[in-house]
C-alpha positions in Angstrom: -17.5 20.2 99.0 -16.1 17.2 97.2 -16.4 15.8 93.7 -17.0 12.1 94.0 -15.3 10.2 91.1 -16.9 7.0 92.4 -20.2 8.0 91.1 -19.2 10.5 88.3 -18.5 9.9 84.7 -16.2 12.7 83.6 -17.3 13.9 80.2 -20.8 15.1 81.0 -22.1 18.2 79.2 -19.2 19.4 77.0 -19.3 22.9 75.8 -20.6 22.1 72.3 -23.3 19.8 73.8 -23.3 17.8 70.6 -24.9 14.7 72.0 -28.2 13.1 72.8 -30.7 10.4 71.8 -31.6 9.5 68.3 -34.6 11.7 68.2 -32.6 14.8 69.2 -32.7 16.1 65.6 -36.5 15.8 65.5 -36.8 17.7 68.7 -34.5 20.4 67.4 -36.6 20.7 64.3 -39.8 21.0 66.4 -38.3 23.6 68.6 -37.0 25.7 65.7 -40.4 25.7 64.2 -42.1 27.0 67.3 -39.8 29.6 68.7 -41.6 32.2 70.7 -40.3 35.8 70.7 -39.1 37.6 73.9 -38.8 41.4 73.7 -36.3 43.2 76.0 -37.4 46.8 76.5 -36.6 49.7 78.9 -34.9 53.0 79.0 -31.3 53.5 77.9 -28.6 52.1 80.3 -31.2 50.1 82.2 -29.2 46.9 81.7 -31.1 45.1 78.9 -28.1 44.1 76.8 -26.1 43.1 79.9 -28.8 40.7 80.9 -28.9 39.1 77.5 -25.1 38.7 77.3 -24.8 37.3 80.9 -27.6 34.8 80.6 -27.3 33.5 77.1 -23.7 34.3 76.0 -21.7 33.5 79.2 -20.3 37.0 79.5 -18.8 37.9 82.8 -20.9 40.6 84.6 -17.8 42.8 84.9 -17.3 42.6 81.1 -20.7 44.1 80.5 -19.4 47.5 81.8 -17.8 47.9 78.4 -20.9 47.2 76.3 -21.9 50.0 74.0 -25.4 51.4 74.2 -27.9 49.7 71.9 -28.9 52.0 69.1 -31.0 49.7 66.9 -33.1 46.5 67.4 -30.8 43.6 67.9 -32.3 40.1 67.2 -30.6 37.2 68.9 -31.6 33.6 67.9 -31.2 31.5 71.1 -30.8 28.1 69.4 -27.2 27.0 70.2 -28.0 23.4 71.1 -30.4 24.5 73.7 -33.9 23.4 74.7 -34.7 27.0 75.3 -35.5 27.9 71.7 -36.6 31.5 71.1 -35.6 34.8 69.7 -34.7 37.8 71.9 -35.2 41.2 70.5 -33.2 43.9 72.3 -34.8 47.3 71.8 -32.9 50.6 72.1 -34.2 52.7 75.0 -34.9 55.7 72.8 -37.4 53.9 70.5 -40.3 56.1 69.5 -43.7 54.4 69.6 -45.2 57.3 67.7 -42.9 56.9 64.8 -45.1 56.0 61.8 -42.4 53.5 60.7 -42.9 51.5 63.9 -44.7 48.3 62.8 -46.8 47.3 65.9 -48.2 44.2 64.3 -44.8 42.9 63.3 -43.2 43.7 66.7 -46.0 42.6 69.1 -48.0 40.2 66.9 -45.8 37.1 67.4 -44.5 38.1 70.8 -44.6 35.6 73.6 -43.3 37.7 76.4 -42.3 41.3 76.9 -39.6 42.0 79.5 -39.4 45.6 80.6 -36.2 46.4 82.6 -36.2 49.2 85.2 -33.0 50.5 86.8 -33.8 50.4 90.5 -30.8 52.6 91.3 -32.1 55.5 89.1 -35.1 57.8 89.2 -37.7 55.4 87.7 -40.6 57.8 87.0 -39.7 58.1 83.3 -39.3 54.3 83.2 -42.8 53.8 84.6 -44.3 56.2 82.0 -42.5 54.3 79.3 -43.7 51.0 80.8 -47.3 52.1 80.8 -47.1 53.3 77.1 -45.3 50.1 76.0 -47.8 47.7 77.8 -50.8 49.6 76.5 -49.6 49.5 72.9 -48.5 45.9 73.1 -51.7 44.7 74.8 -54.0 46.3 72.2 -52.0 44.5 69.4 -51.6 41.1 71.2 -53.5 40.5 74.5 -51.8 37.1 74.9 -48.4 38.6 75.7 -46.9 37.8 79.1 -45.7 41.1 80.7 -42.6 40.8 82.9 -41.0 43.6 84.8 -37.4 43.3 86.0 -36.5 45.7 88.8 -32.9 45.5 87.9 -29.5 46.4 89.5 -30.7 45.7 93.0 -27.2 44.4 94.0 -26.4 47.9 95.3 -29.5 48.2 97.5 -30.1 46.9 101.0 -32.7 44.2 101.5 -35.2 46.6 103.0 -34.6 49.1 100.1 -35.1 46.3 97.5 -38.5 45.4 98.9 -39.6 49.0 99.3 -38.5 49.8 95.7 -40.3 46.8 94.3 -43.5 47.6 96.2 -43.4 51.2 95.0 -42.8 50.3 91.4 -45.5 47.6 91.6 -48.1 50.0 93.1 -47.3 52.9 90.7 -47.4 50.6 87.6 -50.6 49.0 88.6 -52.2 52.4 89.3 -51.2 53.7 85.9 -52.8 50.8 84.2 -56.0 51.1 86.2 -56.2 54.8 85.4 -56.0 53.9 81.7 -58.8 51.4 82.1 -56.5 48.4 81.7 -56.9 46.8 85.1 -57.1 43.3 83.4 -53.4 43.3 82.4 -51.2 41.3 84.8 -47.6 42.4 85.4 -45.1 40.1 87.0 -42.3 41.7 89.0 -38.8 40.3 89.8 -35.8 41.7 91.7 -32.8 41.0 89.5 -29.0 41.5 89.2 -26.4 40.2 86.8 -24.0 39.7 89.8 -25.9 36.8 91.3 -28.3 34.1 90.3 -31.5 36.3 90.5 -31.4 37.1 86.8 -31.3 33.4 85.9 -34.2 32.7 88.3 -36.2 35.5 86.8 -35.6 34.4 83.2 -36.5 30.8 84.2 -39.9 32.1 85.3 -40.3 34.0 82.1 -39.4 31.0 79.9 -41.6 28.6 81.8 -44.7 30.6 80.9 -43.8 30.0 77.2 -43.6 26.2 77.5 -46.9 24.5 76.8 -45.8 21.2 78.5 -44.9 22.9 81.8 -47.8 21.4 83.9 -46.9 17.9 82.5 -43.2 18.3 83.3 -44.0 19.5 86.9 -46.3 16.6 87.4 -43.6 14.1 86.2 -41.1 15.7 88.6 -43.5 15.4 91.5 -44.0 11.7 90.8 -40.3 11.2 90.4 -39.2 12.8 93.7 -42.0 11.3 95.8 -41.0 7.8 94.8 -37.2 8.4 95.1 -36.7 10.1 98.5 -35.5 13.3 96.8 -36.1 16.7 98.4 -36.0 18.9 95.3 -35.4 18.4 91.5 -34.8 20.9 88.7 -35.0 20.2 85.0 -32.2 22.5 83.6 -31.5 23.8 80.2 -27.7 23.0 80.3 -26.7 25.9 78.0 -28.3 28.8 79.8 -28.7 27.3 83.3 -32.4 28.3 83.1 -34.6 25.7 84.8 -37.6 25.0 82.6 -39.4 23.1 85.3 -39.2 22.0 88.9 -41.5 20.1 91.3 -44.3 21.9 93.1 -42.4 22.6 96.3 -41.2 26.2 96.8 -37.8 27.1 95.2 -35.1 28.0 97.7 -32.7 30.4 96.1 -29.7 28.8 97.8 -30.6 25.4 96.4 -31.0 26.8 92.9 -27.6 28.5 93.2 -26.0 25.2 94.3 -27.5 23.4 91.2 -26.3 26.1 88.9 -22.8 25.9 90.4 -22.9 22.1 90.0 -23.5 22.4 86.2 -20.6 24.8 86.0 -18.3 22.3 87.8 -19.4 19.4 85.6 -18.9 21.4 82.4 -15.4 22.6 83.5 -14.2 19.2 84.5 -15.6 17.6 81.3 -13.8 20.1 79.1 -10.5 19.5 80.9 -10.6 15.7 81.4 -13.3 14.4 79.2 -12.5 11.9 76.4 -14.1 12.8 73.1 -15.9 10.2 71.1 -14.3 9.9 67.6 -17.7 9.5 66.0 -19.7 12.1 67.9 -16.9 14.6 68.5 -17.7 15.1 72.2 -17.1 13.5 75.6 -20.7 12.5 76.4 -22.3 9.1 76.6 -25.9 8.5 77.8 -24.7 6.9 81.0 -23.0 10.0 82.3 -23.8 11.3 85.7 -22.2 13.4 88.5 -22.5 13.4 92.2 -21.3 16.2 94.6 -21.4 15.6 98.3 -21.7 18.6 100.5 -20.4 18.9 104.1 -24.0 19.0 105.5 -24.8 15.4 104.4 -26.6 16.7 101.3 -26.0 15.3 97.9 -26.4 16.9 94.5 -27.1 14.3 91.8 -27.0 15.2 88.0 -28.2 13.0 85.2 -28.5 13.9 81.5 -32.1 13.7 80.2 -31.3 14.4 76.5 -29.2 16.7 74.3 -30.7 19.8 75.9 -31.8 18.9 79.4 -30.2 17.8 82.7 -32.0 16.7 85.8 -30.3 18.0 89.0 -31.6 16.5 92.3 -31.0 17.5 95.9 -31.4 14.7 98.5 -30.1 13.6 101.9 -27.0 11.3 101.9 -29.0 8.6 103.7 -31.5 8.4 100.9 -28.7 8.0 98.3 -28.2 4.4 99.7 -31.1 3.6 97.4 -29.3 4.8 94.2 -30.5 1.8 92.3 -34.1 2.8 92.9 -33.4 6.4 92.0 -31.7 5.4 88.8 -34.6 3.1 87.8 -37.1 5.9 88.5 -34.9 8.3 86.5 -35.0 6.1 83.5 -38.8 6.0 83.7 -38.8 9.8 84.0 -36.5 10.2 81.0 -38.7 7.9 78.9 -41.8 9.9 80.0 -40.1 13.2 78.9 -39.3 11.7 75.5 -42.9 10.5 75.2 -44.2 14.0 75.9 -42.1 15.5 73.1 -42.8 12.7 70.7 -46.5 13.6 71.0 -45.6 17.2 70.4 -43.5 16.3 67.4 -46.3 14.2 65.9 -48.8 17.0 66.4 -46.4 19.6 64.9 -45.8 17.3 61.9 -49.5 16.9 61.3 -50.1 20.6 61.4 -47.3 21.2 59.0 -48.7 18.6 56.6 -52.1 20.2 56.8 -50.6 23.6 56.1 -48.7 22.3 53.1 -51.8 20.6 51.8 -53.8 23.8 52.2 -51.1 25.8 50.4 -51.0 23.3 47.5 -54.8 23.4 47.2 -54.7 27.2 47.1 -52.0 27.1 44.4 -54.0 24.7 42.3 -57.1 26.8 42.5 -55.1 29.8 41.4 -53.8 27.9 38.4 -57.3 26.7 37.6 -58.6 30.3 37.8 
């Protein structure tokens, strides 16, 4: 692998990520106003807090061995210059759903997704019972919740054992819901480990379900790669390395891992050699890009889309001869992305104005009364 300075602008994606187009602040405001909530649940020591720390706080997997067990609900606001704007609530494993103090409406009412973590290396019968109880209570309060099951800590299992464990958990969980008359609930299952990229892949799928513009983003990526000779493209959140969208072709885990590693390389080199802008306080300019050439005649090409997003493409070296066409199509793609969110910003502003107007009218009526 080689890092080609001929195509790279050192200074891409610094750690503080304080850069972007003029409308970045508007986008940030929009995202802050519409943060969905993701609940992390499961039995004690199933790995919930470790997942959160590794994915969103850059903690080394080995460091998670020293994390203390969660004994209260921990709310984490994921808004550190990231496109992925939401709150994660990490629940202690011993939480009692029958406690009268447990406010179901507050917990589940505004929830976008519920991630239930099951330790695949442990006896998971108790976990399945807790899963059935949790899903039942949550669904009755909010039927729009996306239910995700992470079959976790699979790094210590053989490939055959992984598949068999997932199949068994899937079958038992589905049967439990059917027996409870809740066969309409859909559970999504993922094999995960903090020691590889599977946890990032799984969380990417979870987050994508919470993005209303997902279909539009996927369509834009399809148009972009079909007109640029590109084999695969990912739209990454540069902070978490979660991909919020990709084209419609199947995701190859090895390709995803290469793209994640590329982001790490670019960030590391930027922080070492990047020149900070005196006005912006970072090493980014909107012309920054990076190219990594692999030994198998494959190229990884990264371009910044805005303050929060980076486009990472995989293509054959022969097709990169048309870099001018690729760059032109990329600028069209970036403009389309901005247009998508400008529409969303406008819609959000109109709703906020209507809400303020309604609140003012209500206040006036109260004064009149």
